[in-house]
RODO-2510 file (C-alpha; in nm, 4 decimals, decimal comma):
residues 338
     n   res          X          Y          Z
     1     m    -0,9232    -2,0537    -0,0807
     2     s    -0,6047    -2,0496    -0,2439
     3     v    -0,5538    -1,8144    -0,5760
     4     q    -0,3025    -1,8967    -0,8542
     5     a    -0,1151    -1,5826    -0,9459
     6     s     0,0029    -1,5476    -1,3028
     7     s     0,3197    -1,3641    -1,4150
     8     i     0,2893    -0,9848    -1,4803
     9     a     0,6409    -0,9561    -1,6252
    10     s     0,9691    -1,1687    -1,6778
    11     f     1,3187    -1,1311    -1,7733
    12     d     1,5621    -1,3882    -1,8800
    13     t     1,8790    -1,3791    -1,6729
    14     v     2,1003    -1,5849    -1,8897
    15     y     2,2798    -1,7239    -1,6068
    16     s     2,1051    -1,9303    -1,3537
    17     a     1,9034    -1,7010    -1,1228
    18     d     1,9004    -1,7797    -0,7495
    19     s     1,8237    -1,4587    -0,5585
    20     t     1,5804    -1,1764    -0,5524
    21     e     1,5921    -0,8772    -0,3357
    22     f     1,3838    -0,5385    -0,3374
    23     c     1,5399    -0,2468    -0,1909
    24     p     1,3467    -0,1701     0,1464
    25     f     1,4070     0,2070     0,1632
    26     q     1,1001     0,4038     0,0332
    27     d     1,2955     0,6390    -0,1962
    28     h     1,4467     0,3645    -0,3646
    29     a     1,1724     0,0717    -0,3239
    30     q     1,1081     0,0439    -0,6961
    31     y     1,4586    -0,1070    -0,7400
    32     l     1,4951    -0,4801    -0,7471
    33     a     1,8279    -0,6890    -0,7261
    34     v     1,8604    -1,0363    -0,9013
    35     g     2,1649    -1,2323    -0,8332
    36     t     2,2993    -1,5227    -1,0702
    37     y     2,5196    -1,8269    -1,0717
    38     q     2,6837    -1,9947    -1,3647
    39     l     2,9181    -2,2900    -1,3556
    40     t     3,1573    -2,2562    -1,6443
    41     d     3,3907    -2,4810    -1,8340
    42     e     3,6802    -2,2641    -1,7468
    43     q     3,9169    -2,4202    -1,4772
    44     q     4,1477    -2,2381    -1,2034
    45     e     4,3729    -2,4733    -1,0292
    46     n     4,1447    -2,7800    -1,1329
    47     v     3,8399    -2,6118    -1,0047
    48     r     3,5700    -2,5089    -1,2348
    49     i     3,5171    -2,1298    -1,2177
    50     r     3,1736    -2,0038    -1,1223
    51     k     3,0524    -1,6643    -1,2629
    52     g     2,7974    -1,4405    -1,1444
    53     k     2,5906    -1,1342    -1,2594
    54     t     2,3848    -0,9145    -1,0230
    55     y     2,1015    -0,7145    -1,2119
    56     l     1,9460    -0,4009    -1,0967
    57     f     1,5880    -0,3232    -1,2326
    58     d     1,3574    -0,0490    -1,1624
    59     v     1,0154    -0,2268    -1,1608
    60     t     0,8138     0,0594    -1,2382
    61     k     0,9574     0,0496    -1,5804
    62     p     0,9746    -0,2330    -1,8430
    63     l     1,2346    -0,5051    -1,7335
    64     v     1,5303    -0,3795    -1,8878
    65     p     1,8302    -0,3928    -1,6387
    66     k     1,9341    -0,0571    -1,5165
    67     q     2,2671    -0,2015    -1,4276
    68     v     2,4629    -0,5262    -1,4556
    69     i     2,7556    -0,6097    -1,2095
    70     e     3,0056    -0,9011    -1,2639
    71     t     3,1068    -1,0923    -0,9698
    72     p     3,1802    -1,4522    -0,8789
    73     a     2,8571    -1,6516    -0,8584
    74     v     2,6136    -1,5097    -0,6494
    75     l     2,4636    -1,7283    -0,3583
    76     d     2,2815    -1,4803    -0,1538
    77     m     2,2246    -1,1211    -0,1178
    78     k     2,0118    -0,9116     0,1308
    79     w     1,9776    -0,5285     0,1569
    80     s     2,0819    -0,3738     0,4656
    81     h     1,7877    -0,2035     0,6532
    82     a     1,9955     0,0741     0,8038
    83     l     2,2640     0,2869     0,6027
    84     v     2,6232     0,1564     0,5647
    85     n     2,8709     0,4577     0,5438
    86     d     2,5706     0,6840     0,4663
    87     k     2,4406     0,4837     0,1980
    88     q     2,1717     0,2460     0,1301
    89     c     2,3655    -0,0795     0,0651
    90     l     2,3072    -0,4300    -0,0847
    91     g     2,5213    -0,7203     0,0613
    92     i     2,6305    -1,0027    -0,1644
    93     v     2,8020    -1,3233    -0,0893
    94     d     2,9815    -1,5358    -0,3569
    95     s     3,1093    -1,8779    -0,4583
    96     i     3,4892    -1,7881    -0,3482
    97     g     3,4063    -1,6774    -0,0047
    98     g     3,3626    -1,2984    -0,0761
    99     f     3,1386    -1,0598     0,0805
   100     h     3,0780    -0,7384    -0,1134
   101     v     2,8730    -0,4341    -0,0331
   102     y     2,7275    -0,2002    -0,2939
   103     g     2,5542     0,1349    -0,2320
   104     f     2,3664     0,3689    -0,4318
   105     d     2,5358     0,6840    -0,5876
   106     s     2,3725     0,9992    -0,6934
   107     e     2,2705     0,8497    -1,0427
   108     d     2,0874     0,5605    -0,8535
   109     n     2,3584     0,3305    -0,9731
   110     l     2,5349     0,0640    -0,7440
   111     t     2,8892     0,1242    -0,6689
   112     a     3,1239    -0,0713    -0,4601
   113     v     3,1561     0,0224    -0,0783
   114     d     3,3424    -0,2608     0,0287
   115     h     3,4745    -0,6145    -0,0605
   116     m     3,6531    -0,8550     0,1869
   117     q     3,7061    -1,2399     0,2115
   118     a     3,4535    -1,3834     0,4700
   119     t     3,6441    -1,6834     0,4427
   120     d     4,0297    -1,7247     0,3851
   121     d     3,9837    -2,0328     0,1729
   122     a     3,8596    -1,9352    -0,1893
   123     s     3,7420    -2,3133    -0,2281
   124     v     3,4618    -2,2331     0,0575
   125     l     3,1385    -2,1153    -0,0782
   126     c     2,9545    -1,8221     0,1357
   127     l     2,6225    -1,9688     0,1117
   128     s     2,4141    -1,6887     0,2843
   129     l     2,4094    -1,3729     0,4769
   130     d     2,1863    -1,1806     0,6948
   131     w     2,2210    -0,8188     0,8652
   132     a     2,1476    -0,7545     1,2090
   133     s     2,0159    -0,4082     1,1393
   134     r     1,6553    -0,5059     1,0476
   135     l     1,5310    -0,3545     1,3798
   136     d     1,8340    -0,2348     1,5511
   137     k     1,9808     0,0202     1,3166
   138     s     2,2799     0,0824     1,5093
   139     d     2,4037    -0,3021     1,4689
   140     k     2,5685    -0,2895     1,1476
   141     r     2,7021    -0,6593     1,1686
   142     v     2,6554    -0,9283     0,9270
   143     v     2,6293    -1,3089     0,9667
   144     t     2,7462    -1,5456     0,6912
   145     s     2,7380    -1,9069     0,6663
   146     h     2,9815    -2,1441     0,4561
   147     s     2,9848    -2,4783     0,2949
   148     n     3,2500    -2,6099     0,5162
   149     g     2,9972    -2,5574     0,7927
   150     d     3,1557    -2,2548     0,9423
   151     i     2,9506    -1,9331     1,0804
   152     n     3,1146    -1,6071     1,0638
   153     i     3,0363    -1,2757     1,2097
   154     l     3,1712    -0,9624     1,0006
   155     a     3,1864    -0,6309     1,1680
   156     p     3,2770    -0,2662     1,0643
   157     d     3,6466    -0,2033     1,1639
   158     q     3,8214     0,1193     1,1715
   159     s     3,8760     0,1721     0,8214
   160     g     3,5225     0,1822     0,7448
   161     g     3,5222    -0,1405     0,5924
   162     y     3,4253    -0,5066     0,7079
   163     a     3,6464    -0,7663     0,8775
   164     i     3,5864    -1,1052     1,0425
   165     q     3,5008    -1,0556     1,4114
   166     e     3,3866    -1,4008     1,5424
   167     q     3,4352    -1,7280     1,3312
   168     w     3,3302    -2,0839     1,4467
   169     h     3,2511    -2,4155     1,3243
   170     a     2,8756    -2,4915     1,3566
   171     h     2,7913    -2,7807     1,1305
   172     d     2,9744    -3,0809     0,9790
   173     l     2,8254    -3,0137     0,6314
   174     e     2,7050    -2,7297     0,4375
   175     a     2,5499    -2,4417     0,6498
   176     w     2,2846    -2,3593     0,4107
   177     i     2,1692    -2,0544     0,6398
   178     a     2,2638    -1,8320     0,9099
   179     a     1,9977    -1,5386     1,0317
   180     f     1,9960    -1,2970     1,3320
   181     d     1,7125    -1,2845     1,5618
   182     y     1,6061    -0,9273     1,4845
   183     w     1,4838    -0,8691     1,8271
   184     n     1,7994    -0,9893     2,0169
   185     t     2,0807    -0,9606     1,7831
   186     n     2,3349    -1,1515     2,0425
   187     i     2,1373    -1,4717     1,8945
   188     v     2,2095    -1,5954     1,5529
   189     y     2,0316    -1,9052     1,4168
   190     s     2,1929    -2,1678     1,1610
   191     g     2,0823    -2,4461     0,9489
   192     a     2,2623    -2,7086     0,7593
   193     d     2,2574    -3,0075     0,5305
   194     d     2,2927    -3,2239     0,8379
   195     g     1,9260    -3,1642     0,9231
   196     l     2,0270    -2,9479     1,2335
   197     f     1,8915    -2,6105     1,3493
   198     k     2,0851    -2,4299     1,6017
   199     g     2,0820    -2,1361     1,7935
   200     w     2,3984    -1,9335     1,9021
   201     d     2,4992    -1,6859     2,1516
   202     t     2,7477    -1,4618     1,9342
   203     r     2,9188    -1,3347     2,2520
   204     t     3,0444    -1,7000     2,3520
   205     q     2,9853    -1,8804     2,0088
   206     t     2,8148    -2,1638     2,2235
   207     p     2,5112    -2,3392     2,1094
   208     t     2,1849    -2,2082     2,2967
   209     f     2,0104    -2,5256     2,1501
   210     t     2,0399    -2,7942     1,8807
   211     y     1,7353    -2,9733     1,7273
   212     k     1,6806    -3,2292     1,4521
   213     r     1,3169    -3,1666     1,4066
   214     h     1,3264    -3,1203     1,0315
   215     m     1,3463    -3,4582     0,8347
   216     m     1,6050    -3,3162     0,5938
   217     g     1,8521    -3,0269     0,5563
   218     v     1,7599    -2,6877     0,6994
   219     t     1,7969    -2,4209     0,4165
   220     t     1,6148    -2,1025     0,5507
   221     m     1,4941    -1,9071     0,8528
   222     q     1,3712    -1,5586     0,9256
   223     s     1,2715    -1,3884     1,2482
   224     n     0,9478    -1,2035     1,2196
   225     p     1,0351    -0,8360     1,2148
   226     h     0,6773    -0,7459     1,3145
   227     k     0,6153    -0,9722     1,6007
   228     e     0,8694    -1,0564     1,8761
   229     h     0,9568    -1,4154     1,9683
   230     q     0,8274    -1,5445     1,6299
   231     l     1,0618    -1,7393     1,3881
   232     a     0,9836    -1,9344     1,0902
   233     t     1,2077    -2,1948     0,9585
   234     g     1,2178    -2,4190     0,6396
   235     s     1,3933    -2,7481     0,4912
   236     y     1,4132    -2,9848     0,2033
   237     d     1,1245    -3,1548     0,4062
   238     e     0,8752    -2,9146     0,2396
   239     t     0,7387    -2,8004     0,5772
   240     i     0,7388    -2,4534     0,7346
   241     y     0,8168    -2,4659     1,1103
   242     f     0,6869    -2,1822     1,3252
   243     w     0,8746    -2,1134     1,6637
   244     d     0,8246    -1,9171     1,9749
   245     t     1,1987    -1,8256     2,0700
   246     r     1,1018    -1,8236     2,4271
   247     s     1,0199    -2,1739     2,4298
   248     m     1,2235    -2,3571     2,1765
   249     r     1,1489    -2,7213     2,2755
   250     q     0,9130    -2,7756     1,9905
   251     p     0,7536    -2,5691     1,7233
   252     v     0,4530    -2,4003     1,7936
   253     n     0,2868    -2,5349     1,4774
   254     t     0,3858    -2,6564     1,1189
   255     f     0,2663    -2,6286     0,7795
   256     q     0,3097    -2,8798     0,4971
   257     t     0,3847    -2,6639     0,1976
   258     p     0,2465    -2,7861    -0,1482
   259     g     0,5831    -2,9743    -0,2204
   260     g     0,9188    -2,9022    -0,3713
   261     g     1,1211    -2,8451    -0,0620
   262     i     1,1814    -2,4781     0,0711
   263     w     1,4621    -2,2838    -0,0136
   264     r     1,3716    -1,9206     0,1290
   265     l     1,1124    -1,7841     0,3663
   266     k     1,0355    -1,4167     0,3771
   267     w     0,7872    -1,2518     0,5930
   268     h     0,5749    -0,9741     0,4378
   269     p     0,7221    -0,6149     0,4797
   270     t     0,4358    -0,4615     0,6491
   271     r     0,1856    -0,7674     0,7447
   272     s     0,2855    -0,9736     1,0452
   273     n     0,0799    -1,2647     0,9540
   274     r     0,1969    -1,3379     0,5896
   275     l     0,4683    -1,5273     0,4686
   276     l     0,6460    -1,5948     0,1412
   277     s     0,8382    -1,9351     0,0394
   278     a     1,0556    -1,9998    -0,2552
   279     s     0,9890    -2,3708    -0,2960
   280     m     1,2257    -2,5024    -0,5174
   281     h     1,0608    -2,7755    -0,7537
   282     a     0,7072    -2,6561    -0,6747
   283     g     0,7187    -2,2740    -0,7424
   284     a     0,6482    -2,0238    -0,4781
   285     f     0,3675    -1,9696    -0,2200
   286     v     0,2274    -1,7245     0,0174
   287     v     0,0715    -1,8552     0,3361
   288     d    -0,1288    -1,6450     0,5850
   289     i    -0,1052    -1,7471     0,9570
   290     d    -0,3328    -1,6573     1,2561
   291     d    -0,2333    -1,6021     1,6211
   292     q    -0,1987    -1,9724     1,6796
   293     c     0,0387    -2,0111     1,3883
   294     e    -0,2358    -2,1902     1,1913
   295     a    -0,1170    -2,1480     0,8366
   296     t    -0,3354    -2,1388     0,5244
   297     l    -0,2117    -2,1157     0,1609
   298     a    -0,3259    -1,8004     0,0005
   299     t    -0,1374    -1,7875    -0,3234
   300     s     0,0572    -2,0186    -0,5557
   301     f     0,2589    -1,9393    -0,8340
   302     l     0,3607    -2,1936    -1,0410
   303     d     0,4827    -2,0361    -1,3690
   304     h     0,8781    -2,1450    -1,2884
   305     t     0,9692    -2,4537    -1,4747
   306     s     1,2778    -2,5189    -1,2628
   307     m     1,3889    -2,4662    -0,9308
   308     a     1,2546    -2,1279    -0,7444
   309     y     1,5284    -2,0374    -0,5060
   310     g     1,4763    -1,6864    -0,4507
   311     a     1,1685    -1,4819    -0,3897
   312     d     1,1161    -1,1479    -0,2199
   313     w     0,8344    -0,8795    -0,1631
   314     s     0,8318    -0,5262    -0,2613
   315     s     0,8226    -0,2938     0,0228
   316     s     0,6056    -0,0163    -0,1656
   317     e     0,4019    -0,1974    -0,4123
   318     p     0,1487    -0,4027    -0,1912
   319     d     0,1831    -0,7989    -0,2366
   320     l     0,4188    -0,7608    -0,5322
   321     v     0,6562    -1,0273    -0,5586
   322     a     0,9553    -1,1139    -0,7548
   323     s     1,0721    -1,4627    -0,7676
   324     c     1,3321    -1,6422    -0,9928
   325     s     1,4552    -1,9952    -1,0822
   326     f     1,7643    -2,1620    -1,1657
   327     y     1,7962    -2,3792    -1,4696
   328     d     1,5440    -2,1862    -1,6749
   329     h     1,7224    -1,8552    -1,5611
   330     i     1,4275    -1,6511    -1,5532
   331     m     1,2878    -1,3948    -1,2894
   332     h     0,8994    -1,3135    -1,2862
   333     l     0,7051    -1,0443    -1,1213
   334     w     0,3490    -1,1464    -0,9905
   335     k     0,0994    -1,0257    -0,7141
   336     a    -0,0074    -1,2244    -0,4107
   337     s    -0,3651    -1,2311    -0,3340
   338     e    -0,4909    -0,9500    -0,1227
***
């Protein structure tokens, strides 16, 4: 029986909110980053400027930002699960192709660790990123996907910063998402507006498979960090696909969400059978799956009045979720059912 969750607390981000990410480190697990995106009326070389802010919250206190960082518009952000230059770091990708790394200082504020262009063309948006280090803490690489269909691998260089290691054209339309297989980081997955879902061997930049199973653009995927060979993908077609990466000919199972299209999927930080979906027009949902990947709807969160693009789990507070929506520029905290 599905439970409908209610907002515990909310915050107006002023700019449109599109990404929420809890810090995965236990000594900073109370910290939540929220990224925003605002298309302005200002122009530069006949292109309207997109501005962004990243908020840092301590969710154990009233929702007043501890810090606000001004950047170009934020498209995606993820915390690294391994230290970067001995710091706990947040990676951010932006609307002018930039990749930023921010790390905690002694005052628990985020300070700039690195910034580089993930693409040389500032008119190309950097749409997503994923760190390779979820399980293999020694692999510090980052994968980014781009509005021109390119996929890039960024890696630390001798200077301690990041540089483009590999770059290839993966899709003919916007590559909404790219993600590592956390159990085998030689493999990267990508999805795009062309409806194609692809696997890549990063050593050769050649596709290991190309599928058009999704009925519409592929927007999200995540390797299950608790269960080897399990991958979930999502799309505008409102369906979650569950895959066994040893046999990718067809999905193990599918689950039709209650609508809205899917923008982000996040596996629970400690439970291998629980998945969170930011489902755009429809809200946010939690599904539980059994050993056969049969999914049931556990929790619905319907307080968002516009596109829910961002959602993430707290790594310390059981089943606490932060989700955010775009045009009503709001971030909510809520609890999934136990």
